[in-house]
N, C-alpha and C positions, 0 to 999 in steps of 0.2 A: 504494500500500500504506500501511498505518498507519505513522505516524512511528516509526522504529526506536528513537529515544530514549525514546518513551513505552512501548514494549514492554519495553525494558531497565529503565526506572524502575519499571514496574508489577511486574516480577519481583523487583527488589531490595526494593521496599516490602512485597511479600507475604512474602518470606523473611527480611527484615531482616538480610541478609548479602550482601556483595559476592561472597564466595567461593562461597556456595551458588548465587547467581544466575549466576555465571560458568559453573558446572558445568552447570546446567539449560539455559542458553542456548548452551552449547558455544562459549564465548568465553574469552579470557584475562581475568584480573581487571583488569589495566591498561586493557583495552578497555572493560570495563564502567564502570570509574571515569571514563574519558574521556567516555563517553556521558552519565553523570550530571552531570559537570562542565559539559558543553555546555548541558544543560538548565538548570542553575543559573545559568549566565551569561546564558542567554536571558531568564529571569525576574528576573535580578539579585537573587537571594536564595538562601539555603541551603534545600535540601529535606530534608536529613537532619542531625541532630545526631550527631556522632561522639565517642564516649568510649572509654576503655580497656575498658569492659564491652560495647561493641557500638554499634549505630546505632539511632536512633529517628526517626520522622517529625517534622518541624517542623509548625507550623500551616499554612504554605504547602504543605508536602509532603502533608499530609492532603487539602488542596483539590485538588492536582494528581492525587493517587491517585484520588479520587472521580471526577474527570472523565476521567482516562486509562482507567480501567476501563470507563466507559461508551463512550468512543470505540472502544476495542478490541473491545468486544462488538458495537457497531453495525457496525464494519468487518467483523467475522466474519460477521454476519448478512447484510450486503450481498453479501459474497463468496460465501456459501453459496447465496443466492437466485439469483444470476447463474449459478452453476455447476449448480444444479438445472435451470435453463432450458436451458443449453447442453449438459448432460450431461458437462461437462469435469470430470475428477478429477485434481487436481495439488496439490502443496504438501507439507507436512511432517507425518508421522505418528510420534509418539513413543510407543513401547510399553515397558512394564516387564514382565518375566517372572521368575518364581521359577526357581531354578537348574535343576531337572530339566526344566521346560518349555522354558526358554530355550536349553538346551544340546542337548536331544534331540528335542523335539516341534515347536516353533515354526518352525525353519528351513525345513522343507519347505512349511509353510503360507504363510510369507512369500514363498517362491520363486514359488508359484502366484499369490499376490496381486500381486507385482511384475510378473509376466508379463502380468497383465490390466490393471494400472494402472502402466505404466512411468514416468509423469511424477510419481509420488508418491515422495518421499524418506522412507525409513524409518530411524528410530533405535531400537535395542533396548538397553535397560539390564537387566542380569541381576543379581539378588541373591536373598536368601531371601524367603520369602513375606511375613514381617513387613515387610521393607524395601520390597517392592512396594506393599503396602497403604499404607504411609506416603507413598510417592511419589505415589500416586493421590490420597490425602487432601490433600497439599500442592500438587496441580496440577503436579507435576514431569513427569508423563507423562499422555498422553491416555487410555490404556487399560492396564489391568493384566491379566495372566493368571497365576493362582496355583493352588496345590495346597491342597485342603482347604476348609473352610467359612470364610466371611467374615461377621463379626457387626456391622459398622458399618452402621447403618440409613441413613446418608447416601449409601451406595454401592449402585448397582445391581449385582447379581451373578446370573449364570445359568450353568448347567453346559454346557460345550462338549465334554467327554469324560469317561468314567469309566475310571479307572486302577486297576491291581492292584499291590499291594505284595507282593513274593515273598521267600522265604527264599533268601539267597545264601551259598554256602559253597565252600570249595576242592574241587577234584575228588577223588573217593575219600573224601569225608567220611563218617563213620559214619551220618549221617542222610540221605544222598543217596537211598536207596531206601525210606525209611519211607513207607508208604502214607498214613497219616493223621498228618501232622506238625503238632503243636500249637505255638502260640507259646510256651507255658510250657516245653515240652520243648526247643524250639530255643534258648531263652534261657539254658539251663543251660551253654551253651558260651561262651567269651570273646566278648563282643559289641561290635561297632563301630557307632556311630550317628552321625547327623547332629547338627549343633549346635543349641542352643536358637534358636528363631525359624524353623527349617526346617519346611516343611509336612509333610515325611515324619516328622520327629520328633513333631510334634503329633498326627498320626494314630496313630502307635504308642502314644503316651502315653494317648490317649483309648481305644484298643482295650484297653489294659491296665487302665485305670481302670474300664471296664465290667465287668471280671472281678475288681475289688477288688485289683489288682496295681499295681506301680510299677516303673519301670526300676531303681530303687535296690535292688529285691529280687533282682536278677540280677547276673551277672558282667560289668558294664559296664567295659570296659578302655580305650576310646578314643572321642573325639568329633572328627569331621573335617568340613571345610567344603564338600565337594563329592562327588558320586557317584564321580568318577574316582579321587580319593584313597582312598575306601573300597574300591573294587574292587581297586586295587593292593594294599591291605593284606590283603584277603581272599586274593588270588592268592598273596601271600607267606606265607600260613598263619598270620597273626596273629590271626584270629578269623573270626566269621561276621557277617552283617549282614542288614538288610531294606531293599530298594530297589525303586523303580518298575521294572516290567517294561520300560518304555519306554527305560530306560538300558542295557539288556543286549543290544542287537542285535549289536554287535560281538563280545561275548564268546560269544554263541550260535554265531556263524559260526566263531569260532576255537576253540571248546570249551576256553576258558581257565579257566572256573569252572563250577560247577553252580548251578542254581536250581530252585525248585519252589514251587507254591502251598502256603499254609498252610491248616489246617483249624481253625476256619472261615476262609474266604477274607477277606483284608483288602482292601477297595476304598476309593477316595476319588474325589471329583469334581475335575476341573480346571475352574476358573471364570473367565469374563470379568468384570472389574469396571471400573466407571467412576463418576464423580461423578453423583449423581442430578440435580443442578441445573446441571451443566455444559452450556454451549451447544456443540452438536456440529456441527462443520464437515463439509463433504462427504467429506473423507478418512476421518473417523471413522465417519460413517454407512455409507459403502461397505465399510469393514473389518468392521463389525458384521454387515452383510447378507451379506458374502462368507463370514464365519465360519459363520453359520447355514446357508448353502447347502451348506457342506462337511459338515454333520452331524458324526458322530463322526470325529475326526481319525484319521489313520493315522500310526503311528510308524515306518514303514519306507518 
């Protein structure tokens, strides 16, 4: 395998942070520091300049980075070529998923993928859509799965599922049986929304903007960071919300709250994203093909 020290060095050099590199590599910071120290001892020179403002590459560090990137790329190409020949799929696959997808949609897909490829180790990092896009851009994850559109032209994005956002309210709410429930009518009630950076929030903002409206025009009382916290607040009678229908399977079975489609219906794509120029090893290729073969995902 490629020298672990070079892998650690390349990650630190890319992120210019021992702390961030440790998180990406799933190592402790002292372990990352030890690997870098070993490499510096091997070359008998410093590879990073360390100041109170952070770290920068030395001239020697820039040379090592240039060659280590090439070595890692060639190793990945060699590994992929052999596995293409043998049909062997194993190794590490690091995924990033936005909150709704990571908590409610992806687990069943990953279960099927793991059953087919038991030798692949999967790591899933869950944050909001903006955070996932940043992780893909910074090469912290191999593939991202996000809500809503992605505008970075350096990323490949394709739709893997179409989701519906529905009006969520306490049981026996006055709007529960309204036949044609509009967003403007719904937002007259105390409204609970996801935080800025959330794909759900972005879709709602765009839907309102298309009608020359803004969330500030309505009775916005609370911003919360997850669908679970929002559902709890709705059940407690604190307000109403708009959430992905994929998040409501448990509540549907328990009849703990009410939800219904809005008119016009609010839909959004769930998208697979990855770097356009990233070399794709066998585990990544197989995941992309596996996802396409599943077509529209199931949330149940």
